[in-house]
Backbone of each chain as ProteinMPNN parsed JSONL, in Angstrom:
{"seq_chain_A": "MNLKVLCFGITRDIIGQFEYRLSLPTEATVADLKNQLSMQFPKFATLKSLRIALNEEYAEDTMTLKENDEIVLIPPVSGG", "coords_chain_A": {"N_chain_A": [[119.923, -33.984, -18.693], [117.812, -35.127, -16.852], [114.544, -33.652, -16.134], [111.912, -32.935, -13.949], [108.264, -31.323, -14.4], [106.108, -29.577, -13.061], [102.708, -29.123, -13.927], [100.157, -26.508, -13.534], [97.095, -25.31, -13.679], [96.24, -23.667, -16.902], [98.545, -24.602, -18.479], [98.68, -27.372, -17.489], [96.449, -28.138, -19.149], [97.621, -27.61, -22.082], [99.87, -29.202, -22.153], [98.656, -31.73, -21.145], [99.188, -32.978, -19.162], [99.855, -33.723, -15.496], [102.264, -34.049, -14.284], [105.47, -33.604, -16.21], [108.021, -34.924, -18.125], [110.877, -34.15, -18.87], [114.133, -34.153, -20.838], [117.25, -31.747, -20.692], [120.233, -30.019, -21.351], [122.843, -30.296, -19.042], [123.401, -27.574, -16.658], [121.591, -26.551, -17.849], [119.426, -23.37, -18.101], [116.261, -21.644, -16.572], [115.25, -20.12, -18.664], [116.186, -21.396, -21.099], [114.484, -23.882, -20.39], [111.989, -22.59, -20.768], [112.35, -22.08, -23.722], [112.729, -24.424, -24.812], [109.984, -25.617, -23.768], [108.309, -24.301, -25.59], [108.98, -24.646, -28.005], [107.696, -27.34, -28.239], [105.307, -27.014, -27.422], [103.749, -24.94, -29.267], [101.28, -23.847, -28.385], [102.072, -22.352, -25.865], [102.667, -19.793, -26.421], [100.26, -18.253, -26.509], [100.051, -17.561, -24.391], [99.415, -14.927, -21.666], [101.322, -14.604, -19.929], [104.558, -16.609, -18.528], [105.478, -17.931, -15.757], [108.165, -19.899, -13.795], [108.465, -21.65, -11.186], [110.812, -22.285, -8.888], [111.256, -24.155, -6.497], [109.655, -23.695, -4.729], [109.944, -20.945, -5.075], [109.589, -18.076, -6.888], [111.393, -18.064, -10.08], [114.289, -16.219, -11.596], [115.179, -16.033, -14.947], [117.613, -16.256, -15.467], [118.427, -18.132, -14.052], [119.856, -21.433, -13.116], [119.023, -24.743, -14.27], [118.72, -27.789, -11.621], [118.869, -30.993, -11.48], [117.141, -32.197, -9.31], [115.523, -30.187, -8.734], [112.44, -28.828, -7.766], [110.202, -28.135, -10.118], [107.919, -25.85, -11.4], [105.397, -24.743, -13.443], [104.046, -21.89, -13.863], [101.169, -20.269, -14.887], [99.39, -16.975, -15.736], [98.345, -15.95, -12.71], [94.917, -16.382, -11.144], [93.88, -15.8, -8.39], [91.82, -15.008, -5.494]], "CA_chain_A": [[119.64, -34.255, -17.384], [116.564, -35.614, -16.42], [113.778, -33.229, -15.129], [110.127, -33.089, -14.012], [107.841, -30.71, -14.469], [104.466, -30.125, -12.497], [102.294, -27.93, -14.887], [99.053, -26.188, -13.254], [96.243, -24.356, -14.608], [96.045, -24.046, -18.493], [99.546, -25.536, -18.516], [98.249, -28.703, -17.608], [95.431, -28.565, -20.645], [98.247, -27.456, -23.023], [100.656, -30.166, -22.324], [97.924, -33.045, -21.164], [99.426, -33.926, -18.153], [100.559, -32.703, -14.456], [103.555, -33.981, -14.331], [105.861, -33.845, -17.534], [109.353, -35.087, -17.633], [112.257, -33.791, -20.439], [115.515, -33.396, -21.104], [118.027, -30.41, -21.03], [121.642, -30.076, -21.058], [123.75, -30.137, -17.874], [123.259, -26.538, -16.573], [120.181, -25.512, -18.879], [118.547, -22.123, -17.316], [114.997, -21.362, -16.722], [115.238, -19.471, -20.02], [116.292, -22.937, -21.832], [113.291, -24.695, -20.4], [110.859, -21.805, -21.38], [112.187, -22.124, -25.069], [112.391, -26.2, -24.938], [108.728, -26.351, -23.766], [107.276, -23.204, -26.446], [109.011, -25.443, -29.175], [107.108, -28.418, -28.104], [104.104, -26.695, -27.121], [103.212, -23.948, -29.483], [100.043, -22.984, -27.534], [102.491, -21.341, -24.822], [102.802, -18.411, -26.825], [99.369, -17.507, -26.487], [99.559, -17.012, -22.411], [99.744, -14.021, -21.344], [102.897, -14.659, -18.984], [104.624, -17.82, -18.039], [106.662, -17.896, -14.567], [108.806, -20.777, -13.177], [108.843, -21.467, -9.481], [112.138, -23.408, -8.7], [111.363, -25.12, -4.824], [108.776, -22.928, -4.064], [110.414, -19.408, -4.851], [109.613, -17.574, -8.351], [112.641, -17.938, -10.446], [114.627, -15.655, -12.565], [115.187, -16.834, -16.665], [118.937, -17.133, -15.853], [119.014, -19.298, -13.082], [120.489, -22.606, -13.643], [118.222, -25.805, -13.105], [119.083, -29.265, -11.568], [117.983, -32.326, -11.517], [116.505, -32.434, -8.2], [114.945, -29.124, -8.431], [110.628, -28.626, -7.615], [110.058, -27.085, -11.325], [106.599, -26.053, -11.604], [105.149, -23.741, -14.421], [103.289, -20.887, -13.163], [100.577, -19.263, -16.044], [99.051, -16.392, -15.313], [97.277, -16.247, -11.606], [93.716, -15.674, -11.271], [93.245, -16.229, -7.137], [91.082, -13.916, -5.319]], "C_chain_A": [[118.371, -34.407, -17.47], [115.711, -34.589, -15.592], [112.527, -33.673, -15.461], [109.378, -32.02, -13.465], [106.507, -30.653, -14.058], [103.861, -28.875, -13.188], [100.539, -27.527, -13.998], [98.452, -24.983, -14.211], [96.123, -24.597, -15.892], [97.461, -24.51, -18.697], [99.357, -26.802, -18.447], [97.416, -28.794, -18.93], [96.192, -28.496, -21.615], [99.081, -28.741, -23.294], [99.9, -31.663, -22.061], [98.347, -33.701, -20.351], [99.974, -33.323, -16.904], [101.766, -33.099, -14.437], [104.429, -34.752, -15.914], [107.021, -33.854, -17.171], [110.381, -34.763, -18.994], [113.508, -33.712, -19.871], [116.174, -32.2, -21.466], [119.356, -31.072, -20.665], [122.121, -30.21, -20.018], [123.764, -28.448, -17.758], [122.308, -25.565, -17.545], [119.956, -24.376, -17.322], [117.345, -22.332, -17.326], [114.688, -21.024, -18.402], [114.882, -20.742, -21.184], [115.102, -23.669, -21.681], [112.17, -23.935, -20.85], [111.336, -22.189, -22.944], [111.951, -23.388, -25.295], [110.863, -26.415, -24.858], [107.766, -25.064, -24.921], [107.614, -23.919, -27.633], [108.226, -26.455, -29.346], [105.77, -28.213, -28.182], [103.865, -25.674, -27.815], [102.03, -22.812, -29.028], [100.724, -22.208, -26.164], [102.466, -19.836, -25.305], [101.727, -17.951, -27.002], [99.005, -17.124, -25.188], [99.974, -15.837, -22.678], [101.109, -13.876, -20.399], [103.171, -16.249, -18.955], [105.89, -17.55, -16.758], [107.237, -19.46, -14.647], [108.996, -20.691, -11.684], [110.063, -22.582, -9.376], [111.932, -23.864, -7.137], [110.764, -24.016, -4.153], [109.041, -21.508, -4.276], [110.274, -19.016, -6.876], [111.404, -17.454, -8.74], [113.19, -16.851, -11.683], [115.101, -16.35, -14.047], [116.787, -17.057, -16.037], [119.624, -17.652, -14.737], [118.85, -20.77, -13.827], [119.489, -23.795, -12.859], [119.039, -26.995, -12.699], [118.012, -30.152, -11.254], [116.931, -32.805, -10.359], [115.537, -31.268, -8.014], [113.014, -29.471, -8.222], [110.811, -27.585, -8.838], [108.465, -26.987, -11.338], [106.016, -24.846, -12.724], [103.827, -23.422, -13.682], [102.408, -19.991, -14.242], [100.034, -18.505, -15.445], [98.049, -16.623, -13.729], [95.848, -15.6, -11.904], [92.975, -15.899, -9.777], [92.454, -14.846, -6.742], [89.416, -13.98, -5.461]], "O_chain_A": [[117.773, -33.705, -18.286], [115.996, -34.522, -14.396], [112.05, -34.307, -16.402], [109.59, -31.651, -12.31], [105.695, -31.463, -14.506], [104.378, -27.763, -13.076], [99.774, -28.489, -13.94], [98.932, -24.177, -15.009], [95.883, -25.765, -16.196], [97.279, -25.18, -19.714], [99.849, -27.491, -19.34], [97.805, -29.601, -19.775], [95.813, -29.283, -22.482], [99.061, -29.305, -24.388], [100.357, -32.67, -22.604], [98.165, -34.918, -20.385], [100.641, -32.311, -17.12], [102.533, -32.158, -14.645], [104.212, -35.819, -16.489], [107.424, -33.173, -16.228], [110.333, -35.424, -20.032], [113.864, -33.324, -18.758], [115.787, -31.581, -22.456], [119.611, -32.098, -20.035], [121.006, -30.459, -19.558], [124.149, -27.895, -18.789], [122.322, -24.368, -17.832], [120.197, -24.517, -16.123], [117.007, -23.248, -18.074], [113.966, -21.693, -19.142], [113.867, -20.981, -21.839], [114.588, -24.135, -22.698], [111.275, -24.601, -21.371], [110.393, -22.756, -23.496], [110.966, -23.648, -25.986], [110.338, -27.205, -25.643], [106.536, -25.102, -24.907], [106.709, -23.965, -28.467], [107.899, -26.697, -30.507], [105.03, -28.958, -28.824], [103.584, -24.84, -26.954], [101.895, -21.6, -29.194], [99.988, -21.521, -25.455], [102.257, -18.875, -24.565], [101.801, -16.994, -27.773], [97.979, -16.531, -24.854], [100.71, -15.542, -23.62], [101.759, -12.831, -20.369], [102.305, -17.068, -19.261], [106.994, -17.041, -16.956], [106.781, -20.202, -15.517], [109.594, -19.788, -11.098], [109.975, -23.694, -9.896], [113.042, -23.809, -6.607], [111.253, -23.465, -3.167], [108.323, -20.755, -3.619], [110.79, -19.632, -7.808], [112.325, -16.995, -8.064], [112.471, -16.706, -12.671], [115.408, -17.533, -13.898], [117.184, -18.213, -16.178], [120.822, -17.681, -14.457], [118.084, -21.139, -14.716], [119.205, -23.918, -11.668], [120.034, -27.252, -13.376], [116.828, -30.085, -10.924], [116.059, -33.657, -10.535], [114.716, -31.388, -7.104], [112.554, -30.516, -8.681], [111.373, -26.496, -8.723], [107.799, -28.022, -11.288], [106.615, -23.798, -12.487], [102.958, -24.121, -13.163], [102.933, -18.912, -14.516], [99.875, -18.903, -14.291], [97.121, -17.431, -13.72], [95.62, -14.636, -12.635], [91.767, -16.134, -9.741], [92.433, -13.835, -7.445], [88.742, -12.963, -5.297]]}, "seq_chain_B": "MPSMIDIQLLHTPLSEQACLDFVKTDDTGGIVVFVGTVRNQTKGKAVVRLDFEAYEPMAISEMRKIAVQAVEQFSLKKISVHHRVGTLAIGEVPVVIAVSSAHRKAAFDACELVIDTLKETVPIWKKEIFEDGEVWVSATP", "coords_chain_B": {"N_chain_B": [[106.116, -11.703, 15.07], [105.001, -13.666, 14.06], [102.746, -14.877, 15.529], [101.008, -12.749, 14.922], [99.761, -13.464, 12.575], [97.847, -14.999, 10.33], [97.274, -17.323, 8.226], [95.458, -19.218, 5.391], [94.73, -22.218, 3.552], [92.036, -23.371, 2.256], [90.037, -26.346, 1.724], [87.349, -26.199, 2.116], [84.477, -24.581, 3.529], [85.136, -21.215, 3.619], [85.217, -18.703, 7.168], [84.125, -15.849, 7.372], [83.734, -14.486, 9.754], [85.575, -16.197, 11.4], [88.135, -14.933, 10.411], [88.058, -12.263, 11.702], [87.792, -11.801, 14.071], [89.833, -13.436, 14.876], [91.97, -10.968, 14.135], [90.864, -9.111, 16.146], [92.383, -6.86, 18.503], [93.124, -5.593, 21.932], [94.101, -3.278, 21.397], [93.214, -2.245, 18.689], [91.653, 0.113, 16.278], [90.419, -0.091, 14.093], [89.214, -2.257, 11.947], [89.372, -3.612, 9.123], [87.453, -5.69, 6.702], [87.82, -7.907, 3.787], [85.943, -9.842, 1.152], [85.806, -11.6, -0.574], [83.282, -12.699, -3.375], [81.947, -14.987, -5.458], [80.861, -14.497, -8.779], [78.043, -14.293, -10.536], [78.316, -13.881, -13.466], [80.165, -13.276, -16.56], [81.27, -10.481, -18.038], [78.894, -10.468, -19.144], [78.156, -13.14, -19.568], [76.593, -16.124, -18.507], [77.997, -17.749, -15.418], [78.33, -20.877, -14.362], [79.707, -22.378, -12.44], [82.911, -22.087, -10.372], [85.989, -23.294, -10.326], [88.671, -23.571, -8.558], [92.061, -24.001, -8.329], [95.205, -24.36, -6.774], [98.971, -23.876, -6.033], [100.162, -25.33, -3.784], [102.13, -25.535, -1.318], [103.418, -23.385, -2.267], [101.494, -21.519, -2.617], [100.627, -20.573, 0.007], [103.263, -19.643, 1.046], [103.735, -17.509, -0.528], [101.356, -15.993, 0.48], [101.941, -15.429, 2.461], [104.072, -13.883, 2.619], [102.888, -11.737, 1.804], [101.471, -10.738, 3.894], [103.371, -10.46, 5.715], [104.704, -8.273, 4.475], [102.51, -6.362, 4.441], [102.167, -5.983, 7.151], [104.148, -4.717, 7.987], [104.197, -2.278, 6.552], [102.51, -1.022, 6.823], [101.827, -1.154, 9.771], [100.03, -2.956, 11.222], [97.758, -4.103, 13.499], [96.87, -6.929, 13.441], [96.755, -9.786, 10.804], [94.409, -11.162, 8.795], [94.355, -14.151, 6.411], [92.463, -15.788, 4.407], [92.098, -18.283, 1.944], [90.17, -20.363, -0.381], [90.028, -23.433, -2.154], [88.819, -25.621, -4.783], [85.747, -26.725, -5.906], [83.302, -24.107, -6.801], [80.253, -22.58, -5.924], [78.063, -20.116, -7.441], [77.773, -17.37, -5.474], [79.664, -17.956, -3.234], [82.306, -17.925, -1.508], [85.632, -17.584, -2.08], [87.999, -16.021, -0.742], [89.052, -14.401, 2.014], [89.871, -11.518, 3.768], [91.173, -9.758, 6.623], [91.832, -7.172, 8.337], [93.688, -5.407, 10.963], [94.188, -2.16, 12.71], [95.823, 0.584, 14.422], [94.362, 2.827, 13.386], [91.759, 3.735, 11.261], [92.65, 4.36, 8.27], [95.162, 3.186, 7.816], [94.372, 0.58, 7.988], [92.289, 0.467, 5.591], [93.693, 0.378, 3.108], [96.093, -1.237, 3.75], [94.69, -3.68, 3.412], [93.645, -3.158, 0.776], [95.815, -3.125, -0.499], [96.627, -5.666, -0.113], [94.772, -7.708, -1.474], [95.119, -7.283, -3.982], [97.772, -7.413, -4.546], [97.936, -9.824, -3.845], [96.431, -11.212, -5.857], [98.088, -11.056, -7.937], [100.598, -12.433, -7.53], [99.861, -14.639, -6.058], [100.187, -18.039, -6.442], [97.905, -19.54, -7.563], [94.917, -20.588, -9.451], [91.803, -19.749, -11.252], [89.082, -21.376, -12.83], [86.466, -20.618, -14.7], [83.424, -22.138, -15.341], [80.985, -22.29, -17.875], [77.828, -22.828, -19.594], [78.352, -23.451, -22.069], [80.99, -24.165, -22.059], [84.523, -24.079, -20.856], [87.222, -21.915, -19.224], [90.144, -20.806, -18.328], [90.702, -18.361, -16.002], [91.87, -15.168, -17.309], [94.035, -16.172, -18.537], [94.933, -15.885, -21.169], [94.798, -13.585, -23.597]], "CA_chain_B": [[105.708, -11.792, 13.914], [104.102, -15.242, 13.457], [101.192, -14.627, 16.21], [99.94, -11.345, 14.224], [99.735, -13.375, 11.375], [97.18, -16.324, 10.02], [97.425, -17.797, 6.857], [94.78, -20.86, 5.312], [94.35, -22.287, 2.624], [91.356, -24.293, 2.703], [89.786, -27.44, 0.927], [86.278, -26.199, 3.028], [84.006, -23.363, 3.285], [85.53, -19.878, 4.859], [84.054, -18.378, 8.037], [84.237, -14.71, 7.542], [83.698, -14.557, 11.397], [87.035, -16.452, 11.971], [89.315, -14.061, 10.209], [87.422, -11.15, 12.2], [87.763, -12.9, 15.299], [91.485, -13.568, 14.647], [92.645, -9.658, 13.883], [90.575, -8.155, 17.39], [92.922, -6.551, 19.492], [92.712, -4.289, 22.609], [94.68, -1.858, 20.937], [93.043, -1.853, 17.655], [91.181, 1.037, 16.307], [89.615, -0.397, 13.128], [89.062, -3.597, 11.457], [88.668, -3.709, 7.563], [87.765, -7.001, 5.743], [87.331, -8.019, 2.454], [84.987, -10.867, 1.2], [85.54, -11.983, -2.186], [82.927, -13.5, -3.764], [81.98, -16.118, -6.595], [79.877, -13.477, -9.412], [77.094, -15.184, -11.563], [78.64, -13.875, -14.853], [81.38, -12.368, -16.577], [81.035, -10.069, -19.49], [77.279, -10.734, -19.467], [77.992, -14.424, -19.899], [76.309, -16.821, -17.402], [78.819, -18.659, -15.058], [77.723, -21.933, -13.59], [80.732, -22.36, -10.923], [84.166, -21.714, -10.305], [86.971, -24.285, -9.71], [90.048, -23.335, -8.047], [93.356, -24.823, -7.721], [96.419, -23.676, -6.17], [99.941, -25.044, -6.121], [99.647, -24.976, -2.458], [103.039, -24.851, -0.346], [103.954, -21.929, -2.288], [100.25, -20.257, -2.152], [100.468, -20.209, 1.2], [104.332, -19.059, 1.287], [103.243, -16.144, -0.775], [100.354, -15.377, 1.317], [102.695, -14.957, 3.821], [104.981, -12.677, 2.397], [102.155, -10.498, 1.364], [100.817, -10.552, 5.045], [104.387, -9.714, 6.198], [104.98, -6.681, 4.171], [101.308, -5.535, 4.673], [102.204, -5.958, 8.79], [105.178, -3.885, 8.072], [104.568, -0.923, 5.792], [101.078, -0.501, 7.592], [101.666, -1.542, 11.053], [98.741, -3.775, 11.336], [98.074, -5.133, 14.637], [97.043, -8.62, 12.898], [96.188, -10.119, 9.363], [94.178, -13.171, 8.797], [93.892, -14.394, 4.952], [91.993, -17.099, 4.174], [91.536, -18.838, 0.671], [89.406, -21.39, -0.688], [90.243, -24.054, -3.449], [88.261, -26.606, -5.175], [84.596, -26.161, -6.717], [82.625, -22.921, -5.498], [79.114, -22.052, -6.77], [77.548, -18.59, -7.305], [77.808, -16.416, -4.087], [80.481, -18.686, -2.172], [83.531, -17.197, -0.96], [86.778, -18.09, -2.293], [88.848, -15.38, -0.309], [88.641, -13.684, 3.116], [91.008, -10.797, 4.126], [91.011, -9.042, 7.708], [93.218, -6.575, 9.023], [93.317, -4.636, 12.099], [95.095, -1.103, 13.048], [94.863, 1.585, 15.448], [93.7, 3.807, 12.63], [91.165, 3.159, 10.011], [92.866, 4.347, 6.619], [95.918, 2.021, 7.472], [93.572, -0.582, 7.395], [91.498, 0.234, 4.39], [94.767, 0.487, 2.499], [96.536, -2.436, 3.841], [93.409, -4.696, 2.941], [93.349, -3.058, -0.675], [97.504, -3.761, -0.912], [96.811, -7.463, -0.045], [93.999, -8.113, -2.218], [95.827, -6.489, -5.4], [99.431, -8.156, -4.754], [97.367, -11.755, -4.056], [95.798, -11.372, -7.572], [99.48, -11.213, -8.9], [101.971, -13.056, -7.149], [100.155, -15.942, -5.419], [99.814, -19.306, -7.739], [96.195, -20.14, -7.312], [94.253, -20.0, -10.321], [90.406, -20.278, -11.424], [88.409, -21.758, -14.075], [84.894, -20.236, -15.354], [82.601, -22.831, -16.213], [79.904, -21.803, -18.335], [76.78, -23.938, -20.059], [78.643, -24.202, -23.0], [82.318, -24.547, -22.01], [85.212, -23.488, -19.969], [88.01, -20.842, -19.552], [91.341, -20.322, -17.199], [90.628, -16.705, -16.006], [93.229, -14.343, -17.179], [95.513, -17.07, -18.719], [95.441, -15.48, -22.283], [95.017, -11.788, -23.823]], "C_chain_B": [[104.403, -12.904, 13.641], [102.706, -15.273, 14.012], [100.423, -13.723, 15.419], [99.551, -12.014, 12.81], [98.728, -14.834, 10.812], [96.559, -16.547, 8.69], [96.934, -19.425, 7.083], [94.537, -20.838, 4.204], [93.421, -23.431, 2.803], [90.192, -25.237, 1.621], [87.709, -27.032, 1.333], [85.645, -24.812, 2.456], [84.876, -22.256, 4.5], [84.588, -19.091, 5.786], [84.779, -17.067, 7.921], [84.534, -14.083, 9.201], [84.952, -14.837, 12.249], [87.893, -15.342, 11.841], [88.944, -12.566, 10.977], [88.005, -11.472, 13.448], [89.345, -12.945, 15.597], [92.414, -11.918, 14.854], [91.984, -9.192, 15.1], [91.577, -8.387, 18.025], [92.455, -5.342, 20.567], [92.972, -2.958, 22.391], [94.216, -1.056, 19.226], [92.003, -0.574, 17.469], [89.841, 0.877, 15.293], [89.984, -1.398, 12.583], [88.484, -3.166, 10.072], [88.576, -5.401, 7.34], [87.071, -7.294, 4.894], [87.275, -9.604, 2.009], [85.188, -10.832, -0.45], [84.231, -13.093, -2.628], [82.279, -14.246, -5.376], [80.631, -14.968, -7.609], [79.376, -14.549, -10.162], [77.189, -15.018, -13.19], [79.821, -12.873, -15.095], [81.209, -11.873, -17.992], [79.515, -10.258, -20.247], [77.169, -12.285, -20.143], [77.833, -15.533, -18.509], [77.536, -17.701, -16.966], [78.12, -19.954, -13.964], [78.442, -22.197, -12.224], [81.755, -21.986, -11.278], [84.963, -22.779, -10.16], [87.998, -23.804, -9.772], [91.046, -24.148, -7.468], [94.703, -24.052, -7.141], [97.859, -24.805, -6.029], [100.15, -24.753, -4.454], [101.034, -24.804, -1.528], [103.366, -23.927, -0.992], [102.738, -20.746, -2.284], [100.475, -19.546, -1.027], [102.023, -19.453, 1.763], [104.152, -17.6, 0.596], [102.396, -15.533, -0.384], [101.02, -14.397, 2.33], [103.481, -14.013, 3.767], [104.386, -11.715, 1.992], [101.71, -9.823, 2.919], [101.928, -9.696, 5.737], [104.658, -8.448, 5.808], [103.784, -6.002, 4.332], [101.62, -5.196, 6.461], [103.133, -4.306, 8.749], [105.15, -2.637, 7.685], [103.048, -0.383, 6.653], [100.772, -0.348, 9.318], [100.702, -1.938, 11.862], [99.371, -4.061, 12.442], [98.399, -6.381, 14.476], [96.362, -8.525, 11.524], [95.806, -11.275, 9.662], [93.706, -13.117, 6.9], [93.737, -15.67, 4.542], [91.981, -17.269, 3.007], [91.259, -20.017, 0.287], [90.039, -22.03, -1.869], [89.143, -25.151, -3.753], [86.957, -25.784, -5.819], [83.312, -25.07, -6.029], [81.604, -22.704, -6.476], [78.714, -20.675, -6.709], [77.068, -18.026, -5.827], [78.701, -17.126, -2.897], [81.731, -17.44, -2.508], [84.735, -17.961, -1.127], [87.866, -16.896, -1.551], [88.27, -14.466, 0.703], [89.711, -13.221, 3.54], [90.404, -9.752, 5.42], [92.141, -8.812, 8.182], [92.724, -5.615, 10.008], [94.587, -3.221, 12.222], [94.411, -0.405, 13.909], [93.74, 2.492, 14.993], [92.949, 3.116, 11.387], [91.975, 3.084, 8.564], [94.427, 3.293, 6.733], [95.06, 0.694, 7.036], [92.901, -0.833, 6.083], [92.843, -0.229, 3.407], [95.65, -0.854, 2.371], [95.449, -3.433, 3.118], [93.238, -4.449, 1.62], [94.777, -3.379, -1.179], [97.404, -5.31, -0.859], [95.959, -8.207, -1.175], [94.738, -8.492, -3.566], [96.776, -7.432, -5.426], [98.826, -9.706, -4.677], [96.892, -12.143, -5.28], [96.738, -11.723, -8.648], [100.38, -11.989, -8.331], [101.35, -14.804, -6.545], [99.641, -17.151, -6.495], [98.882, -20.097, -7.391], [95.606, -19.82, -8.841], [92.51, -20.522, -10.734], [89.793, -20.448, -12.656], [86.881, -21.321, -14.235], [84.421, -21.235, -15.98], [81.107, -22.682, -16.553], [79.013, -23.015, -18.918], [77.789, -23.941, -21.52], [80.358, -24.229, -23.355], [83.232, -24.317, -20.862], [86.285, -22.413, -20.054], [88.681, -20.514, -18.511], [91.085, -18.746, -17.289], [92.096, -16.015, -16.228], [94.898, -14.87, -17.948], [96.006, -16.643, -20.253], [94.868, -14.206, -22.687], [93.561, -11.759, -23.98]], "O_chain_B": [[103.272, -12.82, 13.162], [101.704, -15.566, 13.359], [99.22, -13.925, 15.251], [99.077, -11.293, 11.932], [99.31, -15.874, 11.12], [95.544, -16.028, 8.225], [97.266, -20.322, 7.857], [94.165, -19.822, 3.618], [93.822, -24.424, 3.41], [89.576, -24.604, 0.764], [86.874, -27.698, 0.72], [85.984, -24.147, 1.476], [85.129, -22.415, 5.694], [83.441, -18.8, 5.447], [85.95, -17.026, 8.299], [85.456, -13.358, 9.576], [85.367, -14.245, 13.245], [88.386, -14.778, 12.817], [89.753, -11.677, 10.71], [89.175, -11.091, 13.471], [89.863, -12.434, 16.59], [93.364, -11.805, 15.629], [92.855, -8.416, 15.494], [91.969, -9.523, 18.293], [91.697, -4.415, 20.284], [92.477, -1.921, 22.832], [94.572, 0.009, 18.723], [91.48, -0.19, 18.515], [88.722, 1.371, 15.435], [91.194, -1.62, 12.637], [87.435, -2.547, 9.891], [89.43, -6.202, 7.721], [85.854, -7.112, 4.919], [88.126, -10.446, 2.299], [84.697, -10.058, -1.272], [84.265, -14.246, -2.197], [82.377, -13.53, -6.373], [79.559, -14.733, -7.052], [80.026, -15.556, -10.441], [76.527, -15.642, -14.019], [80.311, -12.032, -14.342], [81.041, -12.617, -18.959], [79.165, -10.207, -21.426], [76.349, -12.603, -21.004], [78.724, -15.725, -17.682], [78.131, -18.349, -17.827], [77.502, -19.727, -12.924], [77.875, -22.222, -11.131], [81.86, -21.511, -12.408], [84.236, -23.573, -9.564], [88.48, -23.508, -10.866], [90.978, -24.814, -6.435], [94.796, -22.851, -7.393], [97.856, -26.034, -5.953], [100.305, -23.565, -4.17], [101.008, -23.744, -0.902], [103.859, -23.137, -0.187], [102.868, -19.543, -2.059], [100.535, -18.321, -0.919], [101.992, -18.765, 2.783], [104.451, -16.599, 1.247], [102.379, -14.357, -0.747], [100.815, -13.269, 2.778], [103.672, -13.27, 4.73], [105.034, -10.701, 1.732], [101.628, -8.606, 3.09], [101.717, -8.587, 6.229], [104.844, -7.547, 6.625], [103.974, -4.787, 4.383], [101.24, -4.118, 6.919], [102.867, -3.22, 9.265], [105.875, -1.804, 8.23], [102.844, 0.794, 6.948], [99.898, 0.277, 9.918], [100.466, -1.47, 12.976], [100.562, -4.236, 12.696], [99.386, -7.001, 14.873], [95.652, -7.603, 11.121], [96.309, -12.159, 10.355], [92.978, -12.305, 6.328], [94.621, -16.505, 4.35], [91.797, -16.157, 2.512], [92.084, -20.886, 0.569], [90.612, -21.271, -2.651], [88.557, -25.556, -2.749], [86.986, -24.602, -6.164], [82.626, -25.267, -5.025], [81.864, -22.632, -7.677], [79.143, -20.056, -5.735], [76.026, -18.356, -5.261], [78.45, -16.868, -1.72], [81.914, -16.545, -3.333], [84.932, -18.939, -0.406], [88.934, -17.062, -2.139], [87.244, -13.823, 0.482], [90.637, -13.993, 3.789], [89.387, -9.076, 5.269], [93.107, -9.533, 8.432], [91.612, -5.089, 9.967], [95.742, -3.382, 11.828], [93.225, -0.429, 14.238], [92.724, 2.863, 15.58], [93.396, 2.199, 10.698], [91.994, 2.083, 7.848], [94.754, 2.68, 5.717], [95.131, 0.024, 6.005], [92.863, -1.924, 5.514], [92.808, -1.393, 3.009], [95.902, -1.441, 1.319], [95.801, -3.862, 2.019], [92.69, -5.365, 1.007], [94.881, -3.903, -2.289], [98.1, -6.047, -1.558], [96.413, -9.207, -1.731], [94.904, -9.603, -4.07], [96.704, -8.313, -6.283], [99.244, -10.618, -5.39], [96.947, -13.298, -5.701], [96.563, -12.314, -9.713], [101.243, -12.193, -9.185], [102.019, -15.837, -6.553], [98.699, -16.97, -7.266], [99.032, -21.238, -6.955], [95.907, -18.737, -9.343], [92.137, -21.662, -10.457], [90.005, -19.624, -13.546], [86.12, -22.066, -13.618], [84.808, -21.439, -17.131], [80.187, -22.885, -15.76], [79.437, -24.157, -18.737], [77.674, -25.081, -21.971], [80.883, -24.288, -24.468], [82.671, -24.361, -19.767], [86.271, -21.883, -21.165], [88.067, -19.925, -17.622], [91.207, -18.043, -18.292], [93.129, -16.211, -15.587], [96.05, -14.439, -17.981], [97.144, -16.909, -20.639], [94.307, -13.696, -21.718], [92.983, -10.692, -24.188]]}, "name": "protein", "num_of_chains": 2, "seq": "MNLKVLCFGITRDIIGQFEYRLSLPTEATVADLKNQLSMQFPKFATLKSLRIALNEEYAEDTMTLKENDEIVLIPPVSGGMPSMIDIQLLHTPLSEQACLDFVKTDDTGGIVVFVGTVRNQTKGKAVVRLDFEAYEPMAISEMRKIAVQAVEQFSLKKISVHHRVGTLAIGEVPVVIAVSSAHRKAAFDACELVIDTLKETVPIWKKEIFEDGEVWVSATP"}
């Protein structure tokens, strides 16, 4: 399935664009997405943490991705 | 609950007074306001400015979750949380939190919990701009 991932903060610098498109097998999970990103972009290993938001909520690694999900990369936050 | 909570993510300068005015009620005994400001240095290195960005819909919903939790946990009368995004100069204000309660201790404790939690869960990022480079704050060890 084809997925679109939105990249904020340092993840946009690492990937080089705000909207990143990639393909993963049907039923792929959040953990699968993280693994795929880490393989393609080794700099992800330098982050303190990487969370994924699905449809505006933090997602567990075991959650399954669907093609129309809004998927967002959340590197360590630093508001305030 | 909604009328007790005021959450805003703004691209324009914040008003401390607006937050303060929102939380005043006749049955309030104390108000605590936290004002975050842009500091001129990090670990001795001069900061030129900060750039803030947010995943806006989720930043608002996460700030609202924190506010709801604070109202319930500390029996607050009202709470106002305003956060700014965009480019901020030294001394400008990225965040204002105001809380009101019947007694002061709950207000102090709630205000501290809200800013601490905001810094952990709300998808907002800041980049420090130095004379000779820039760094996403807290992104890497």
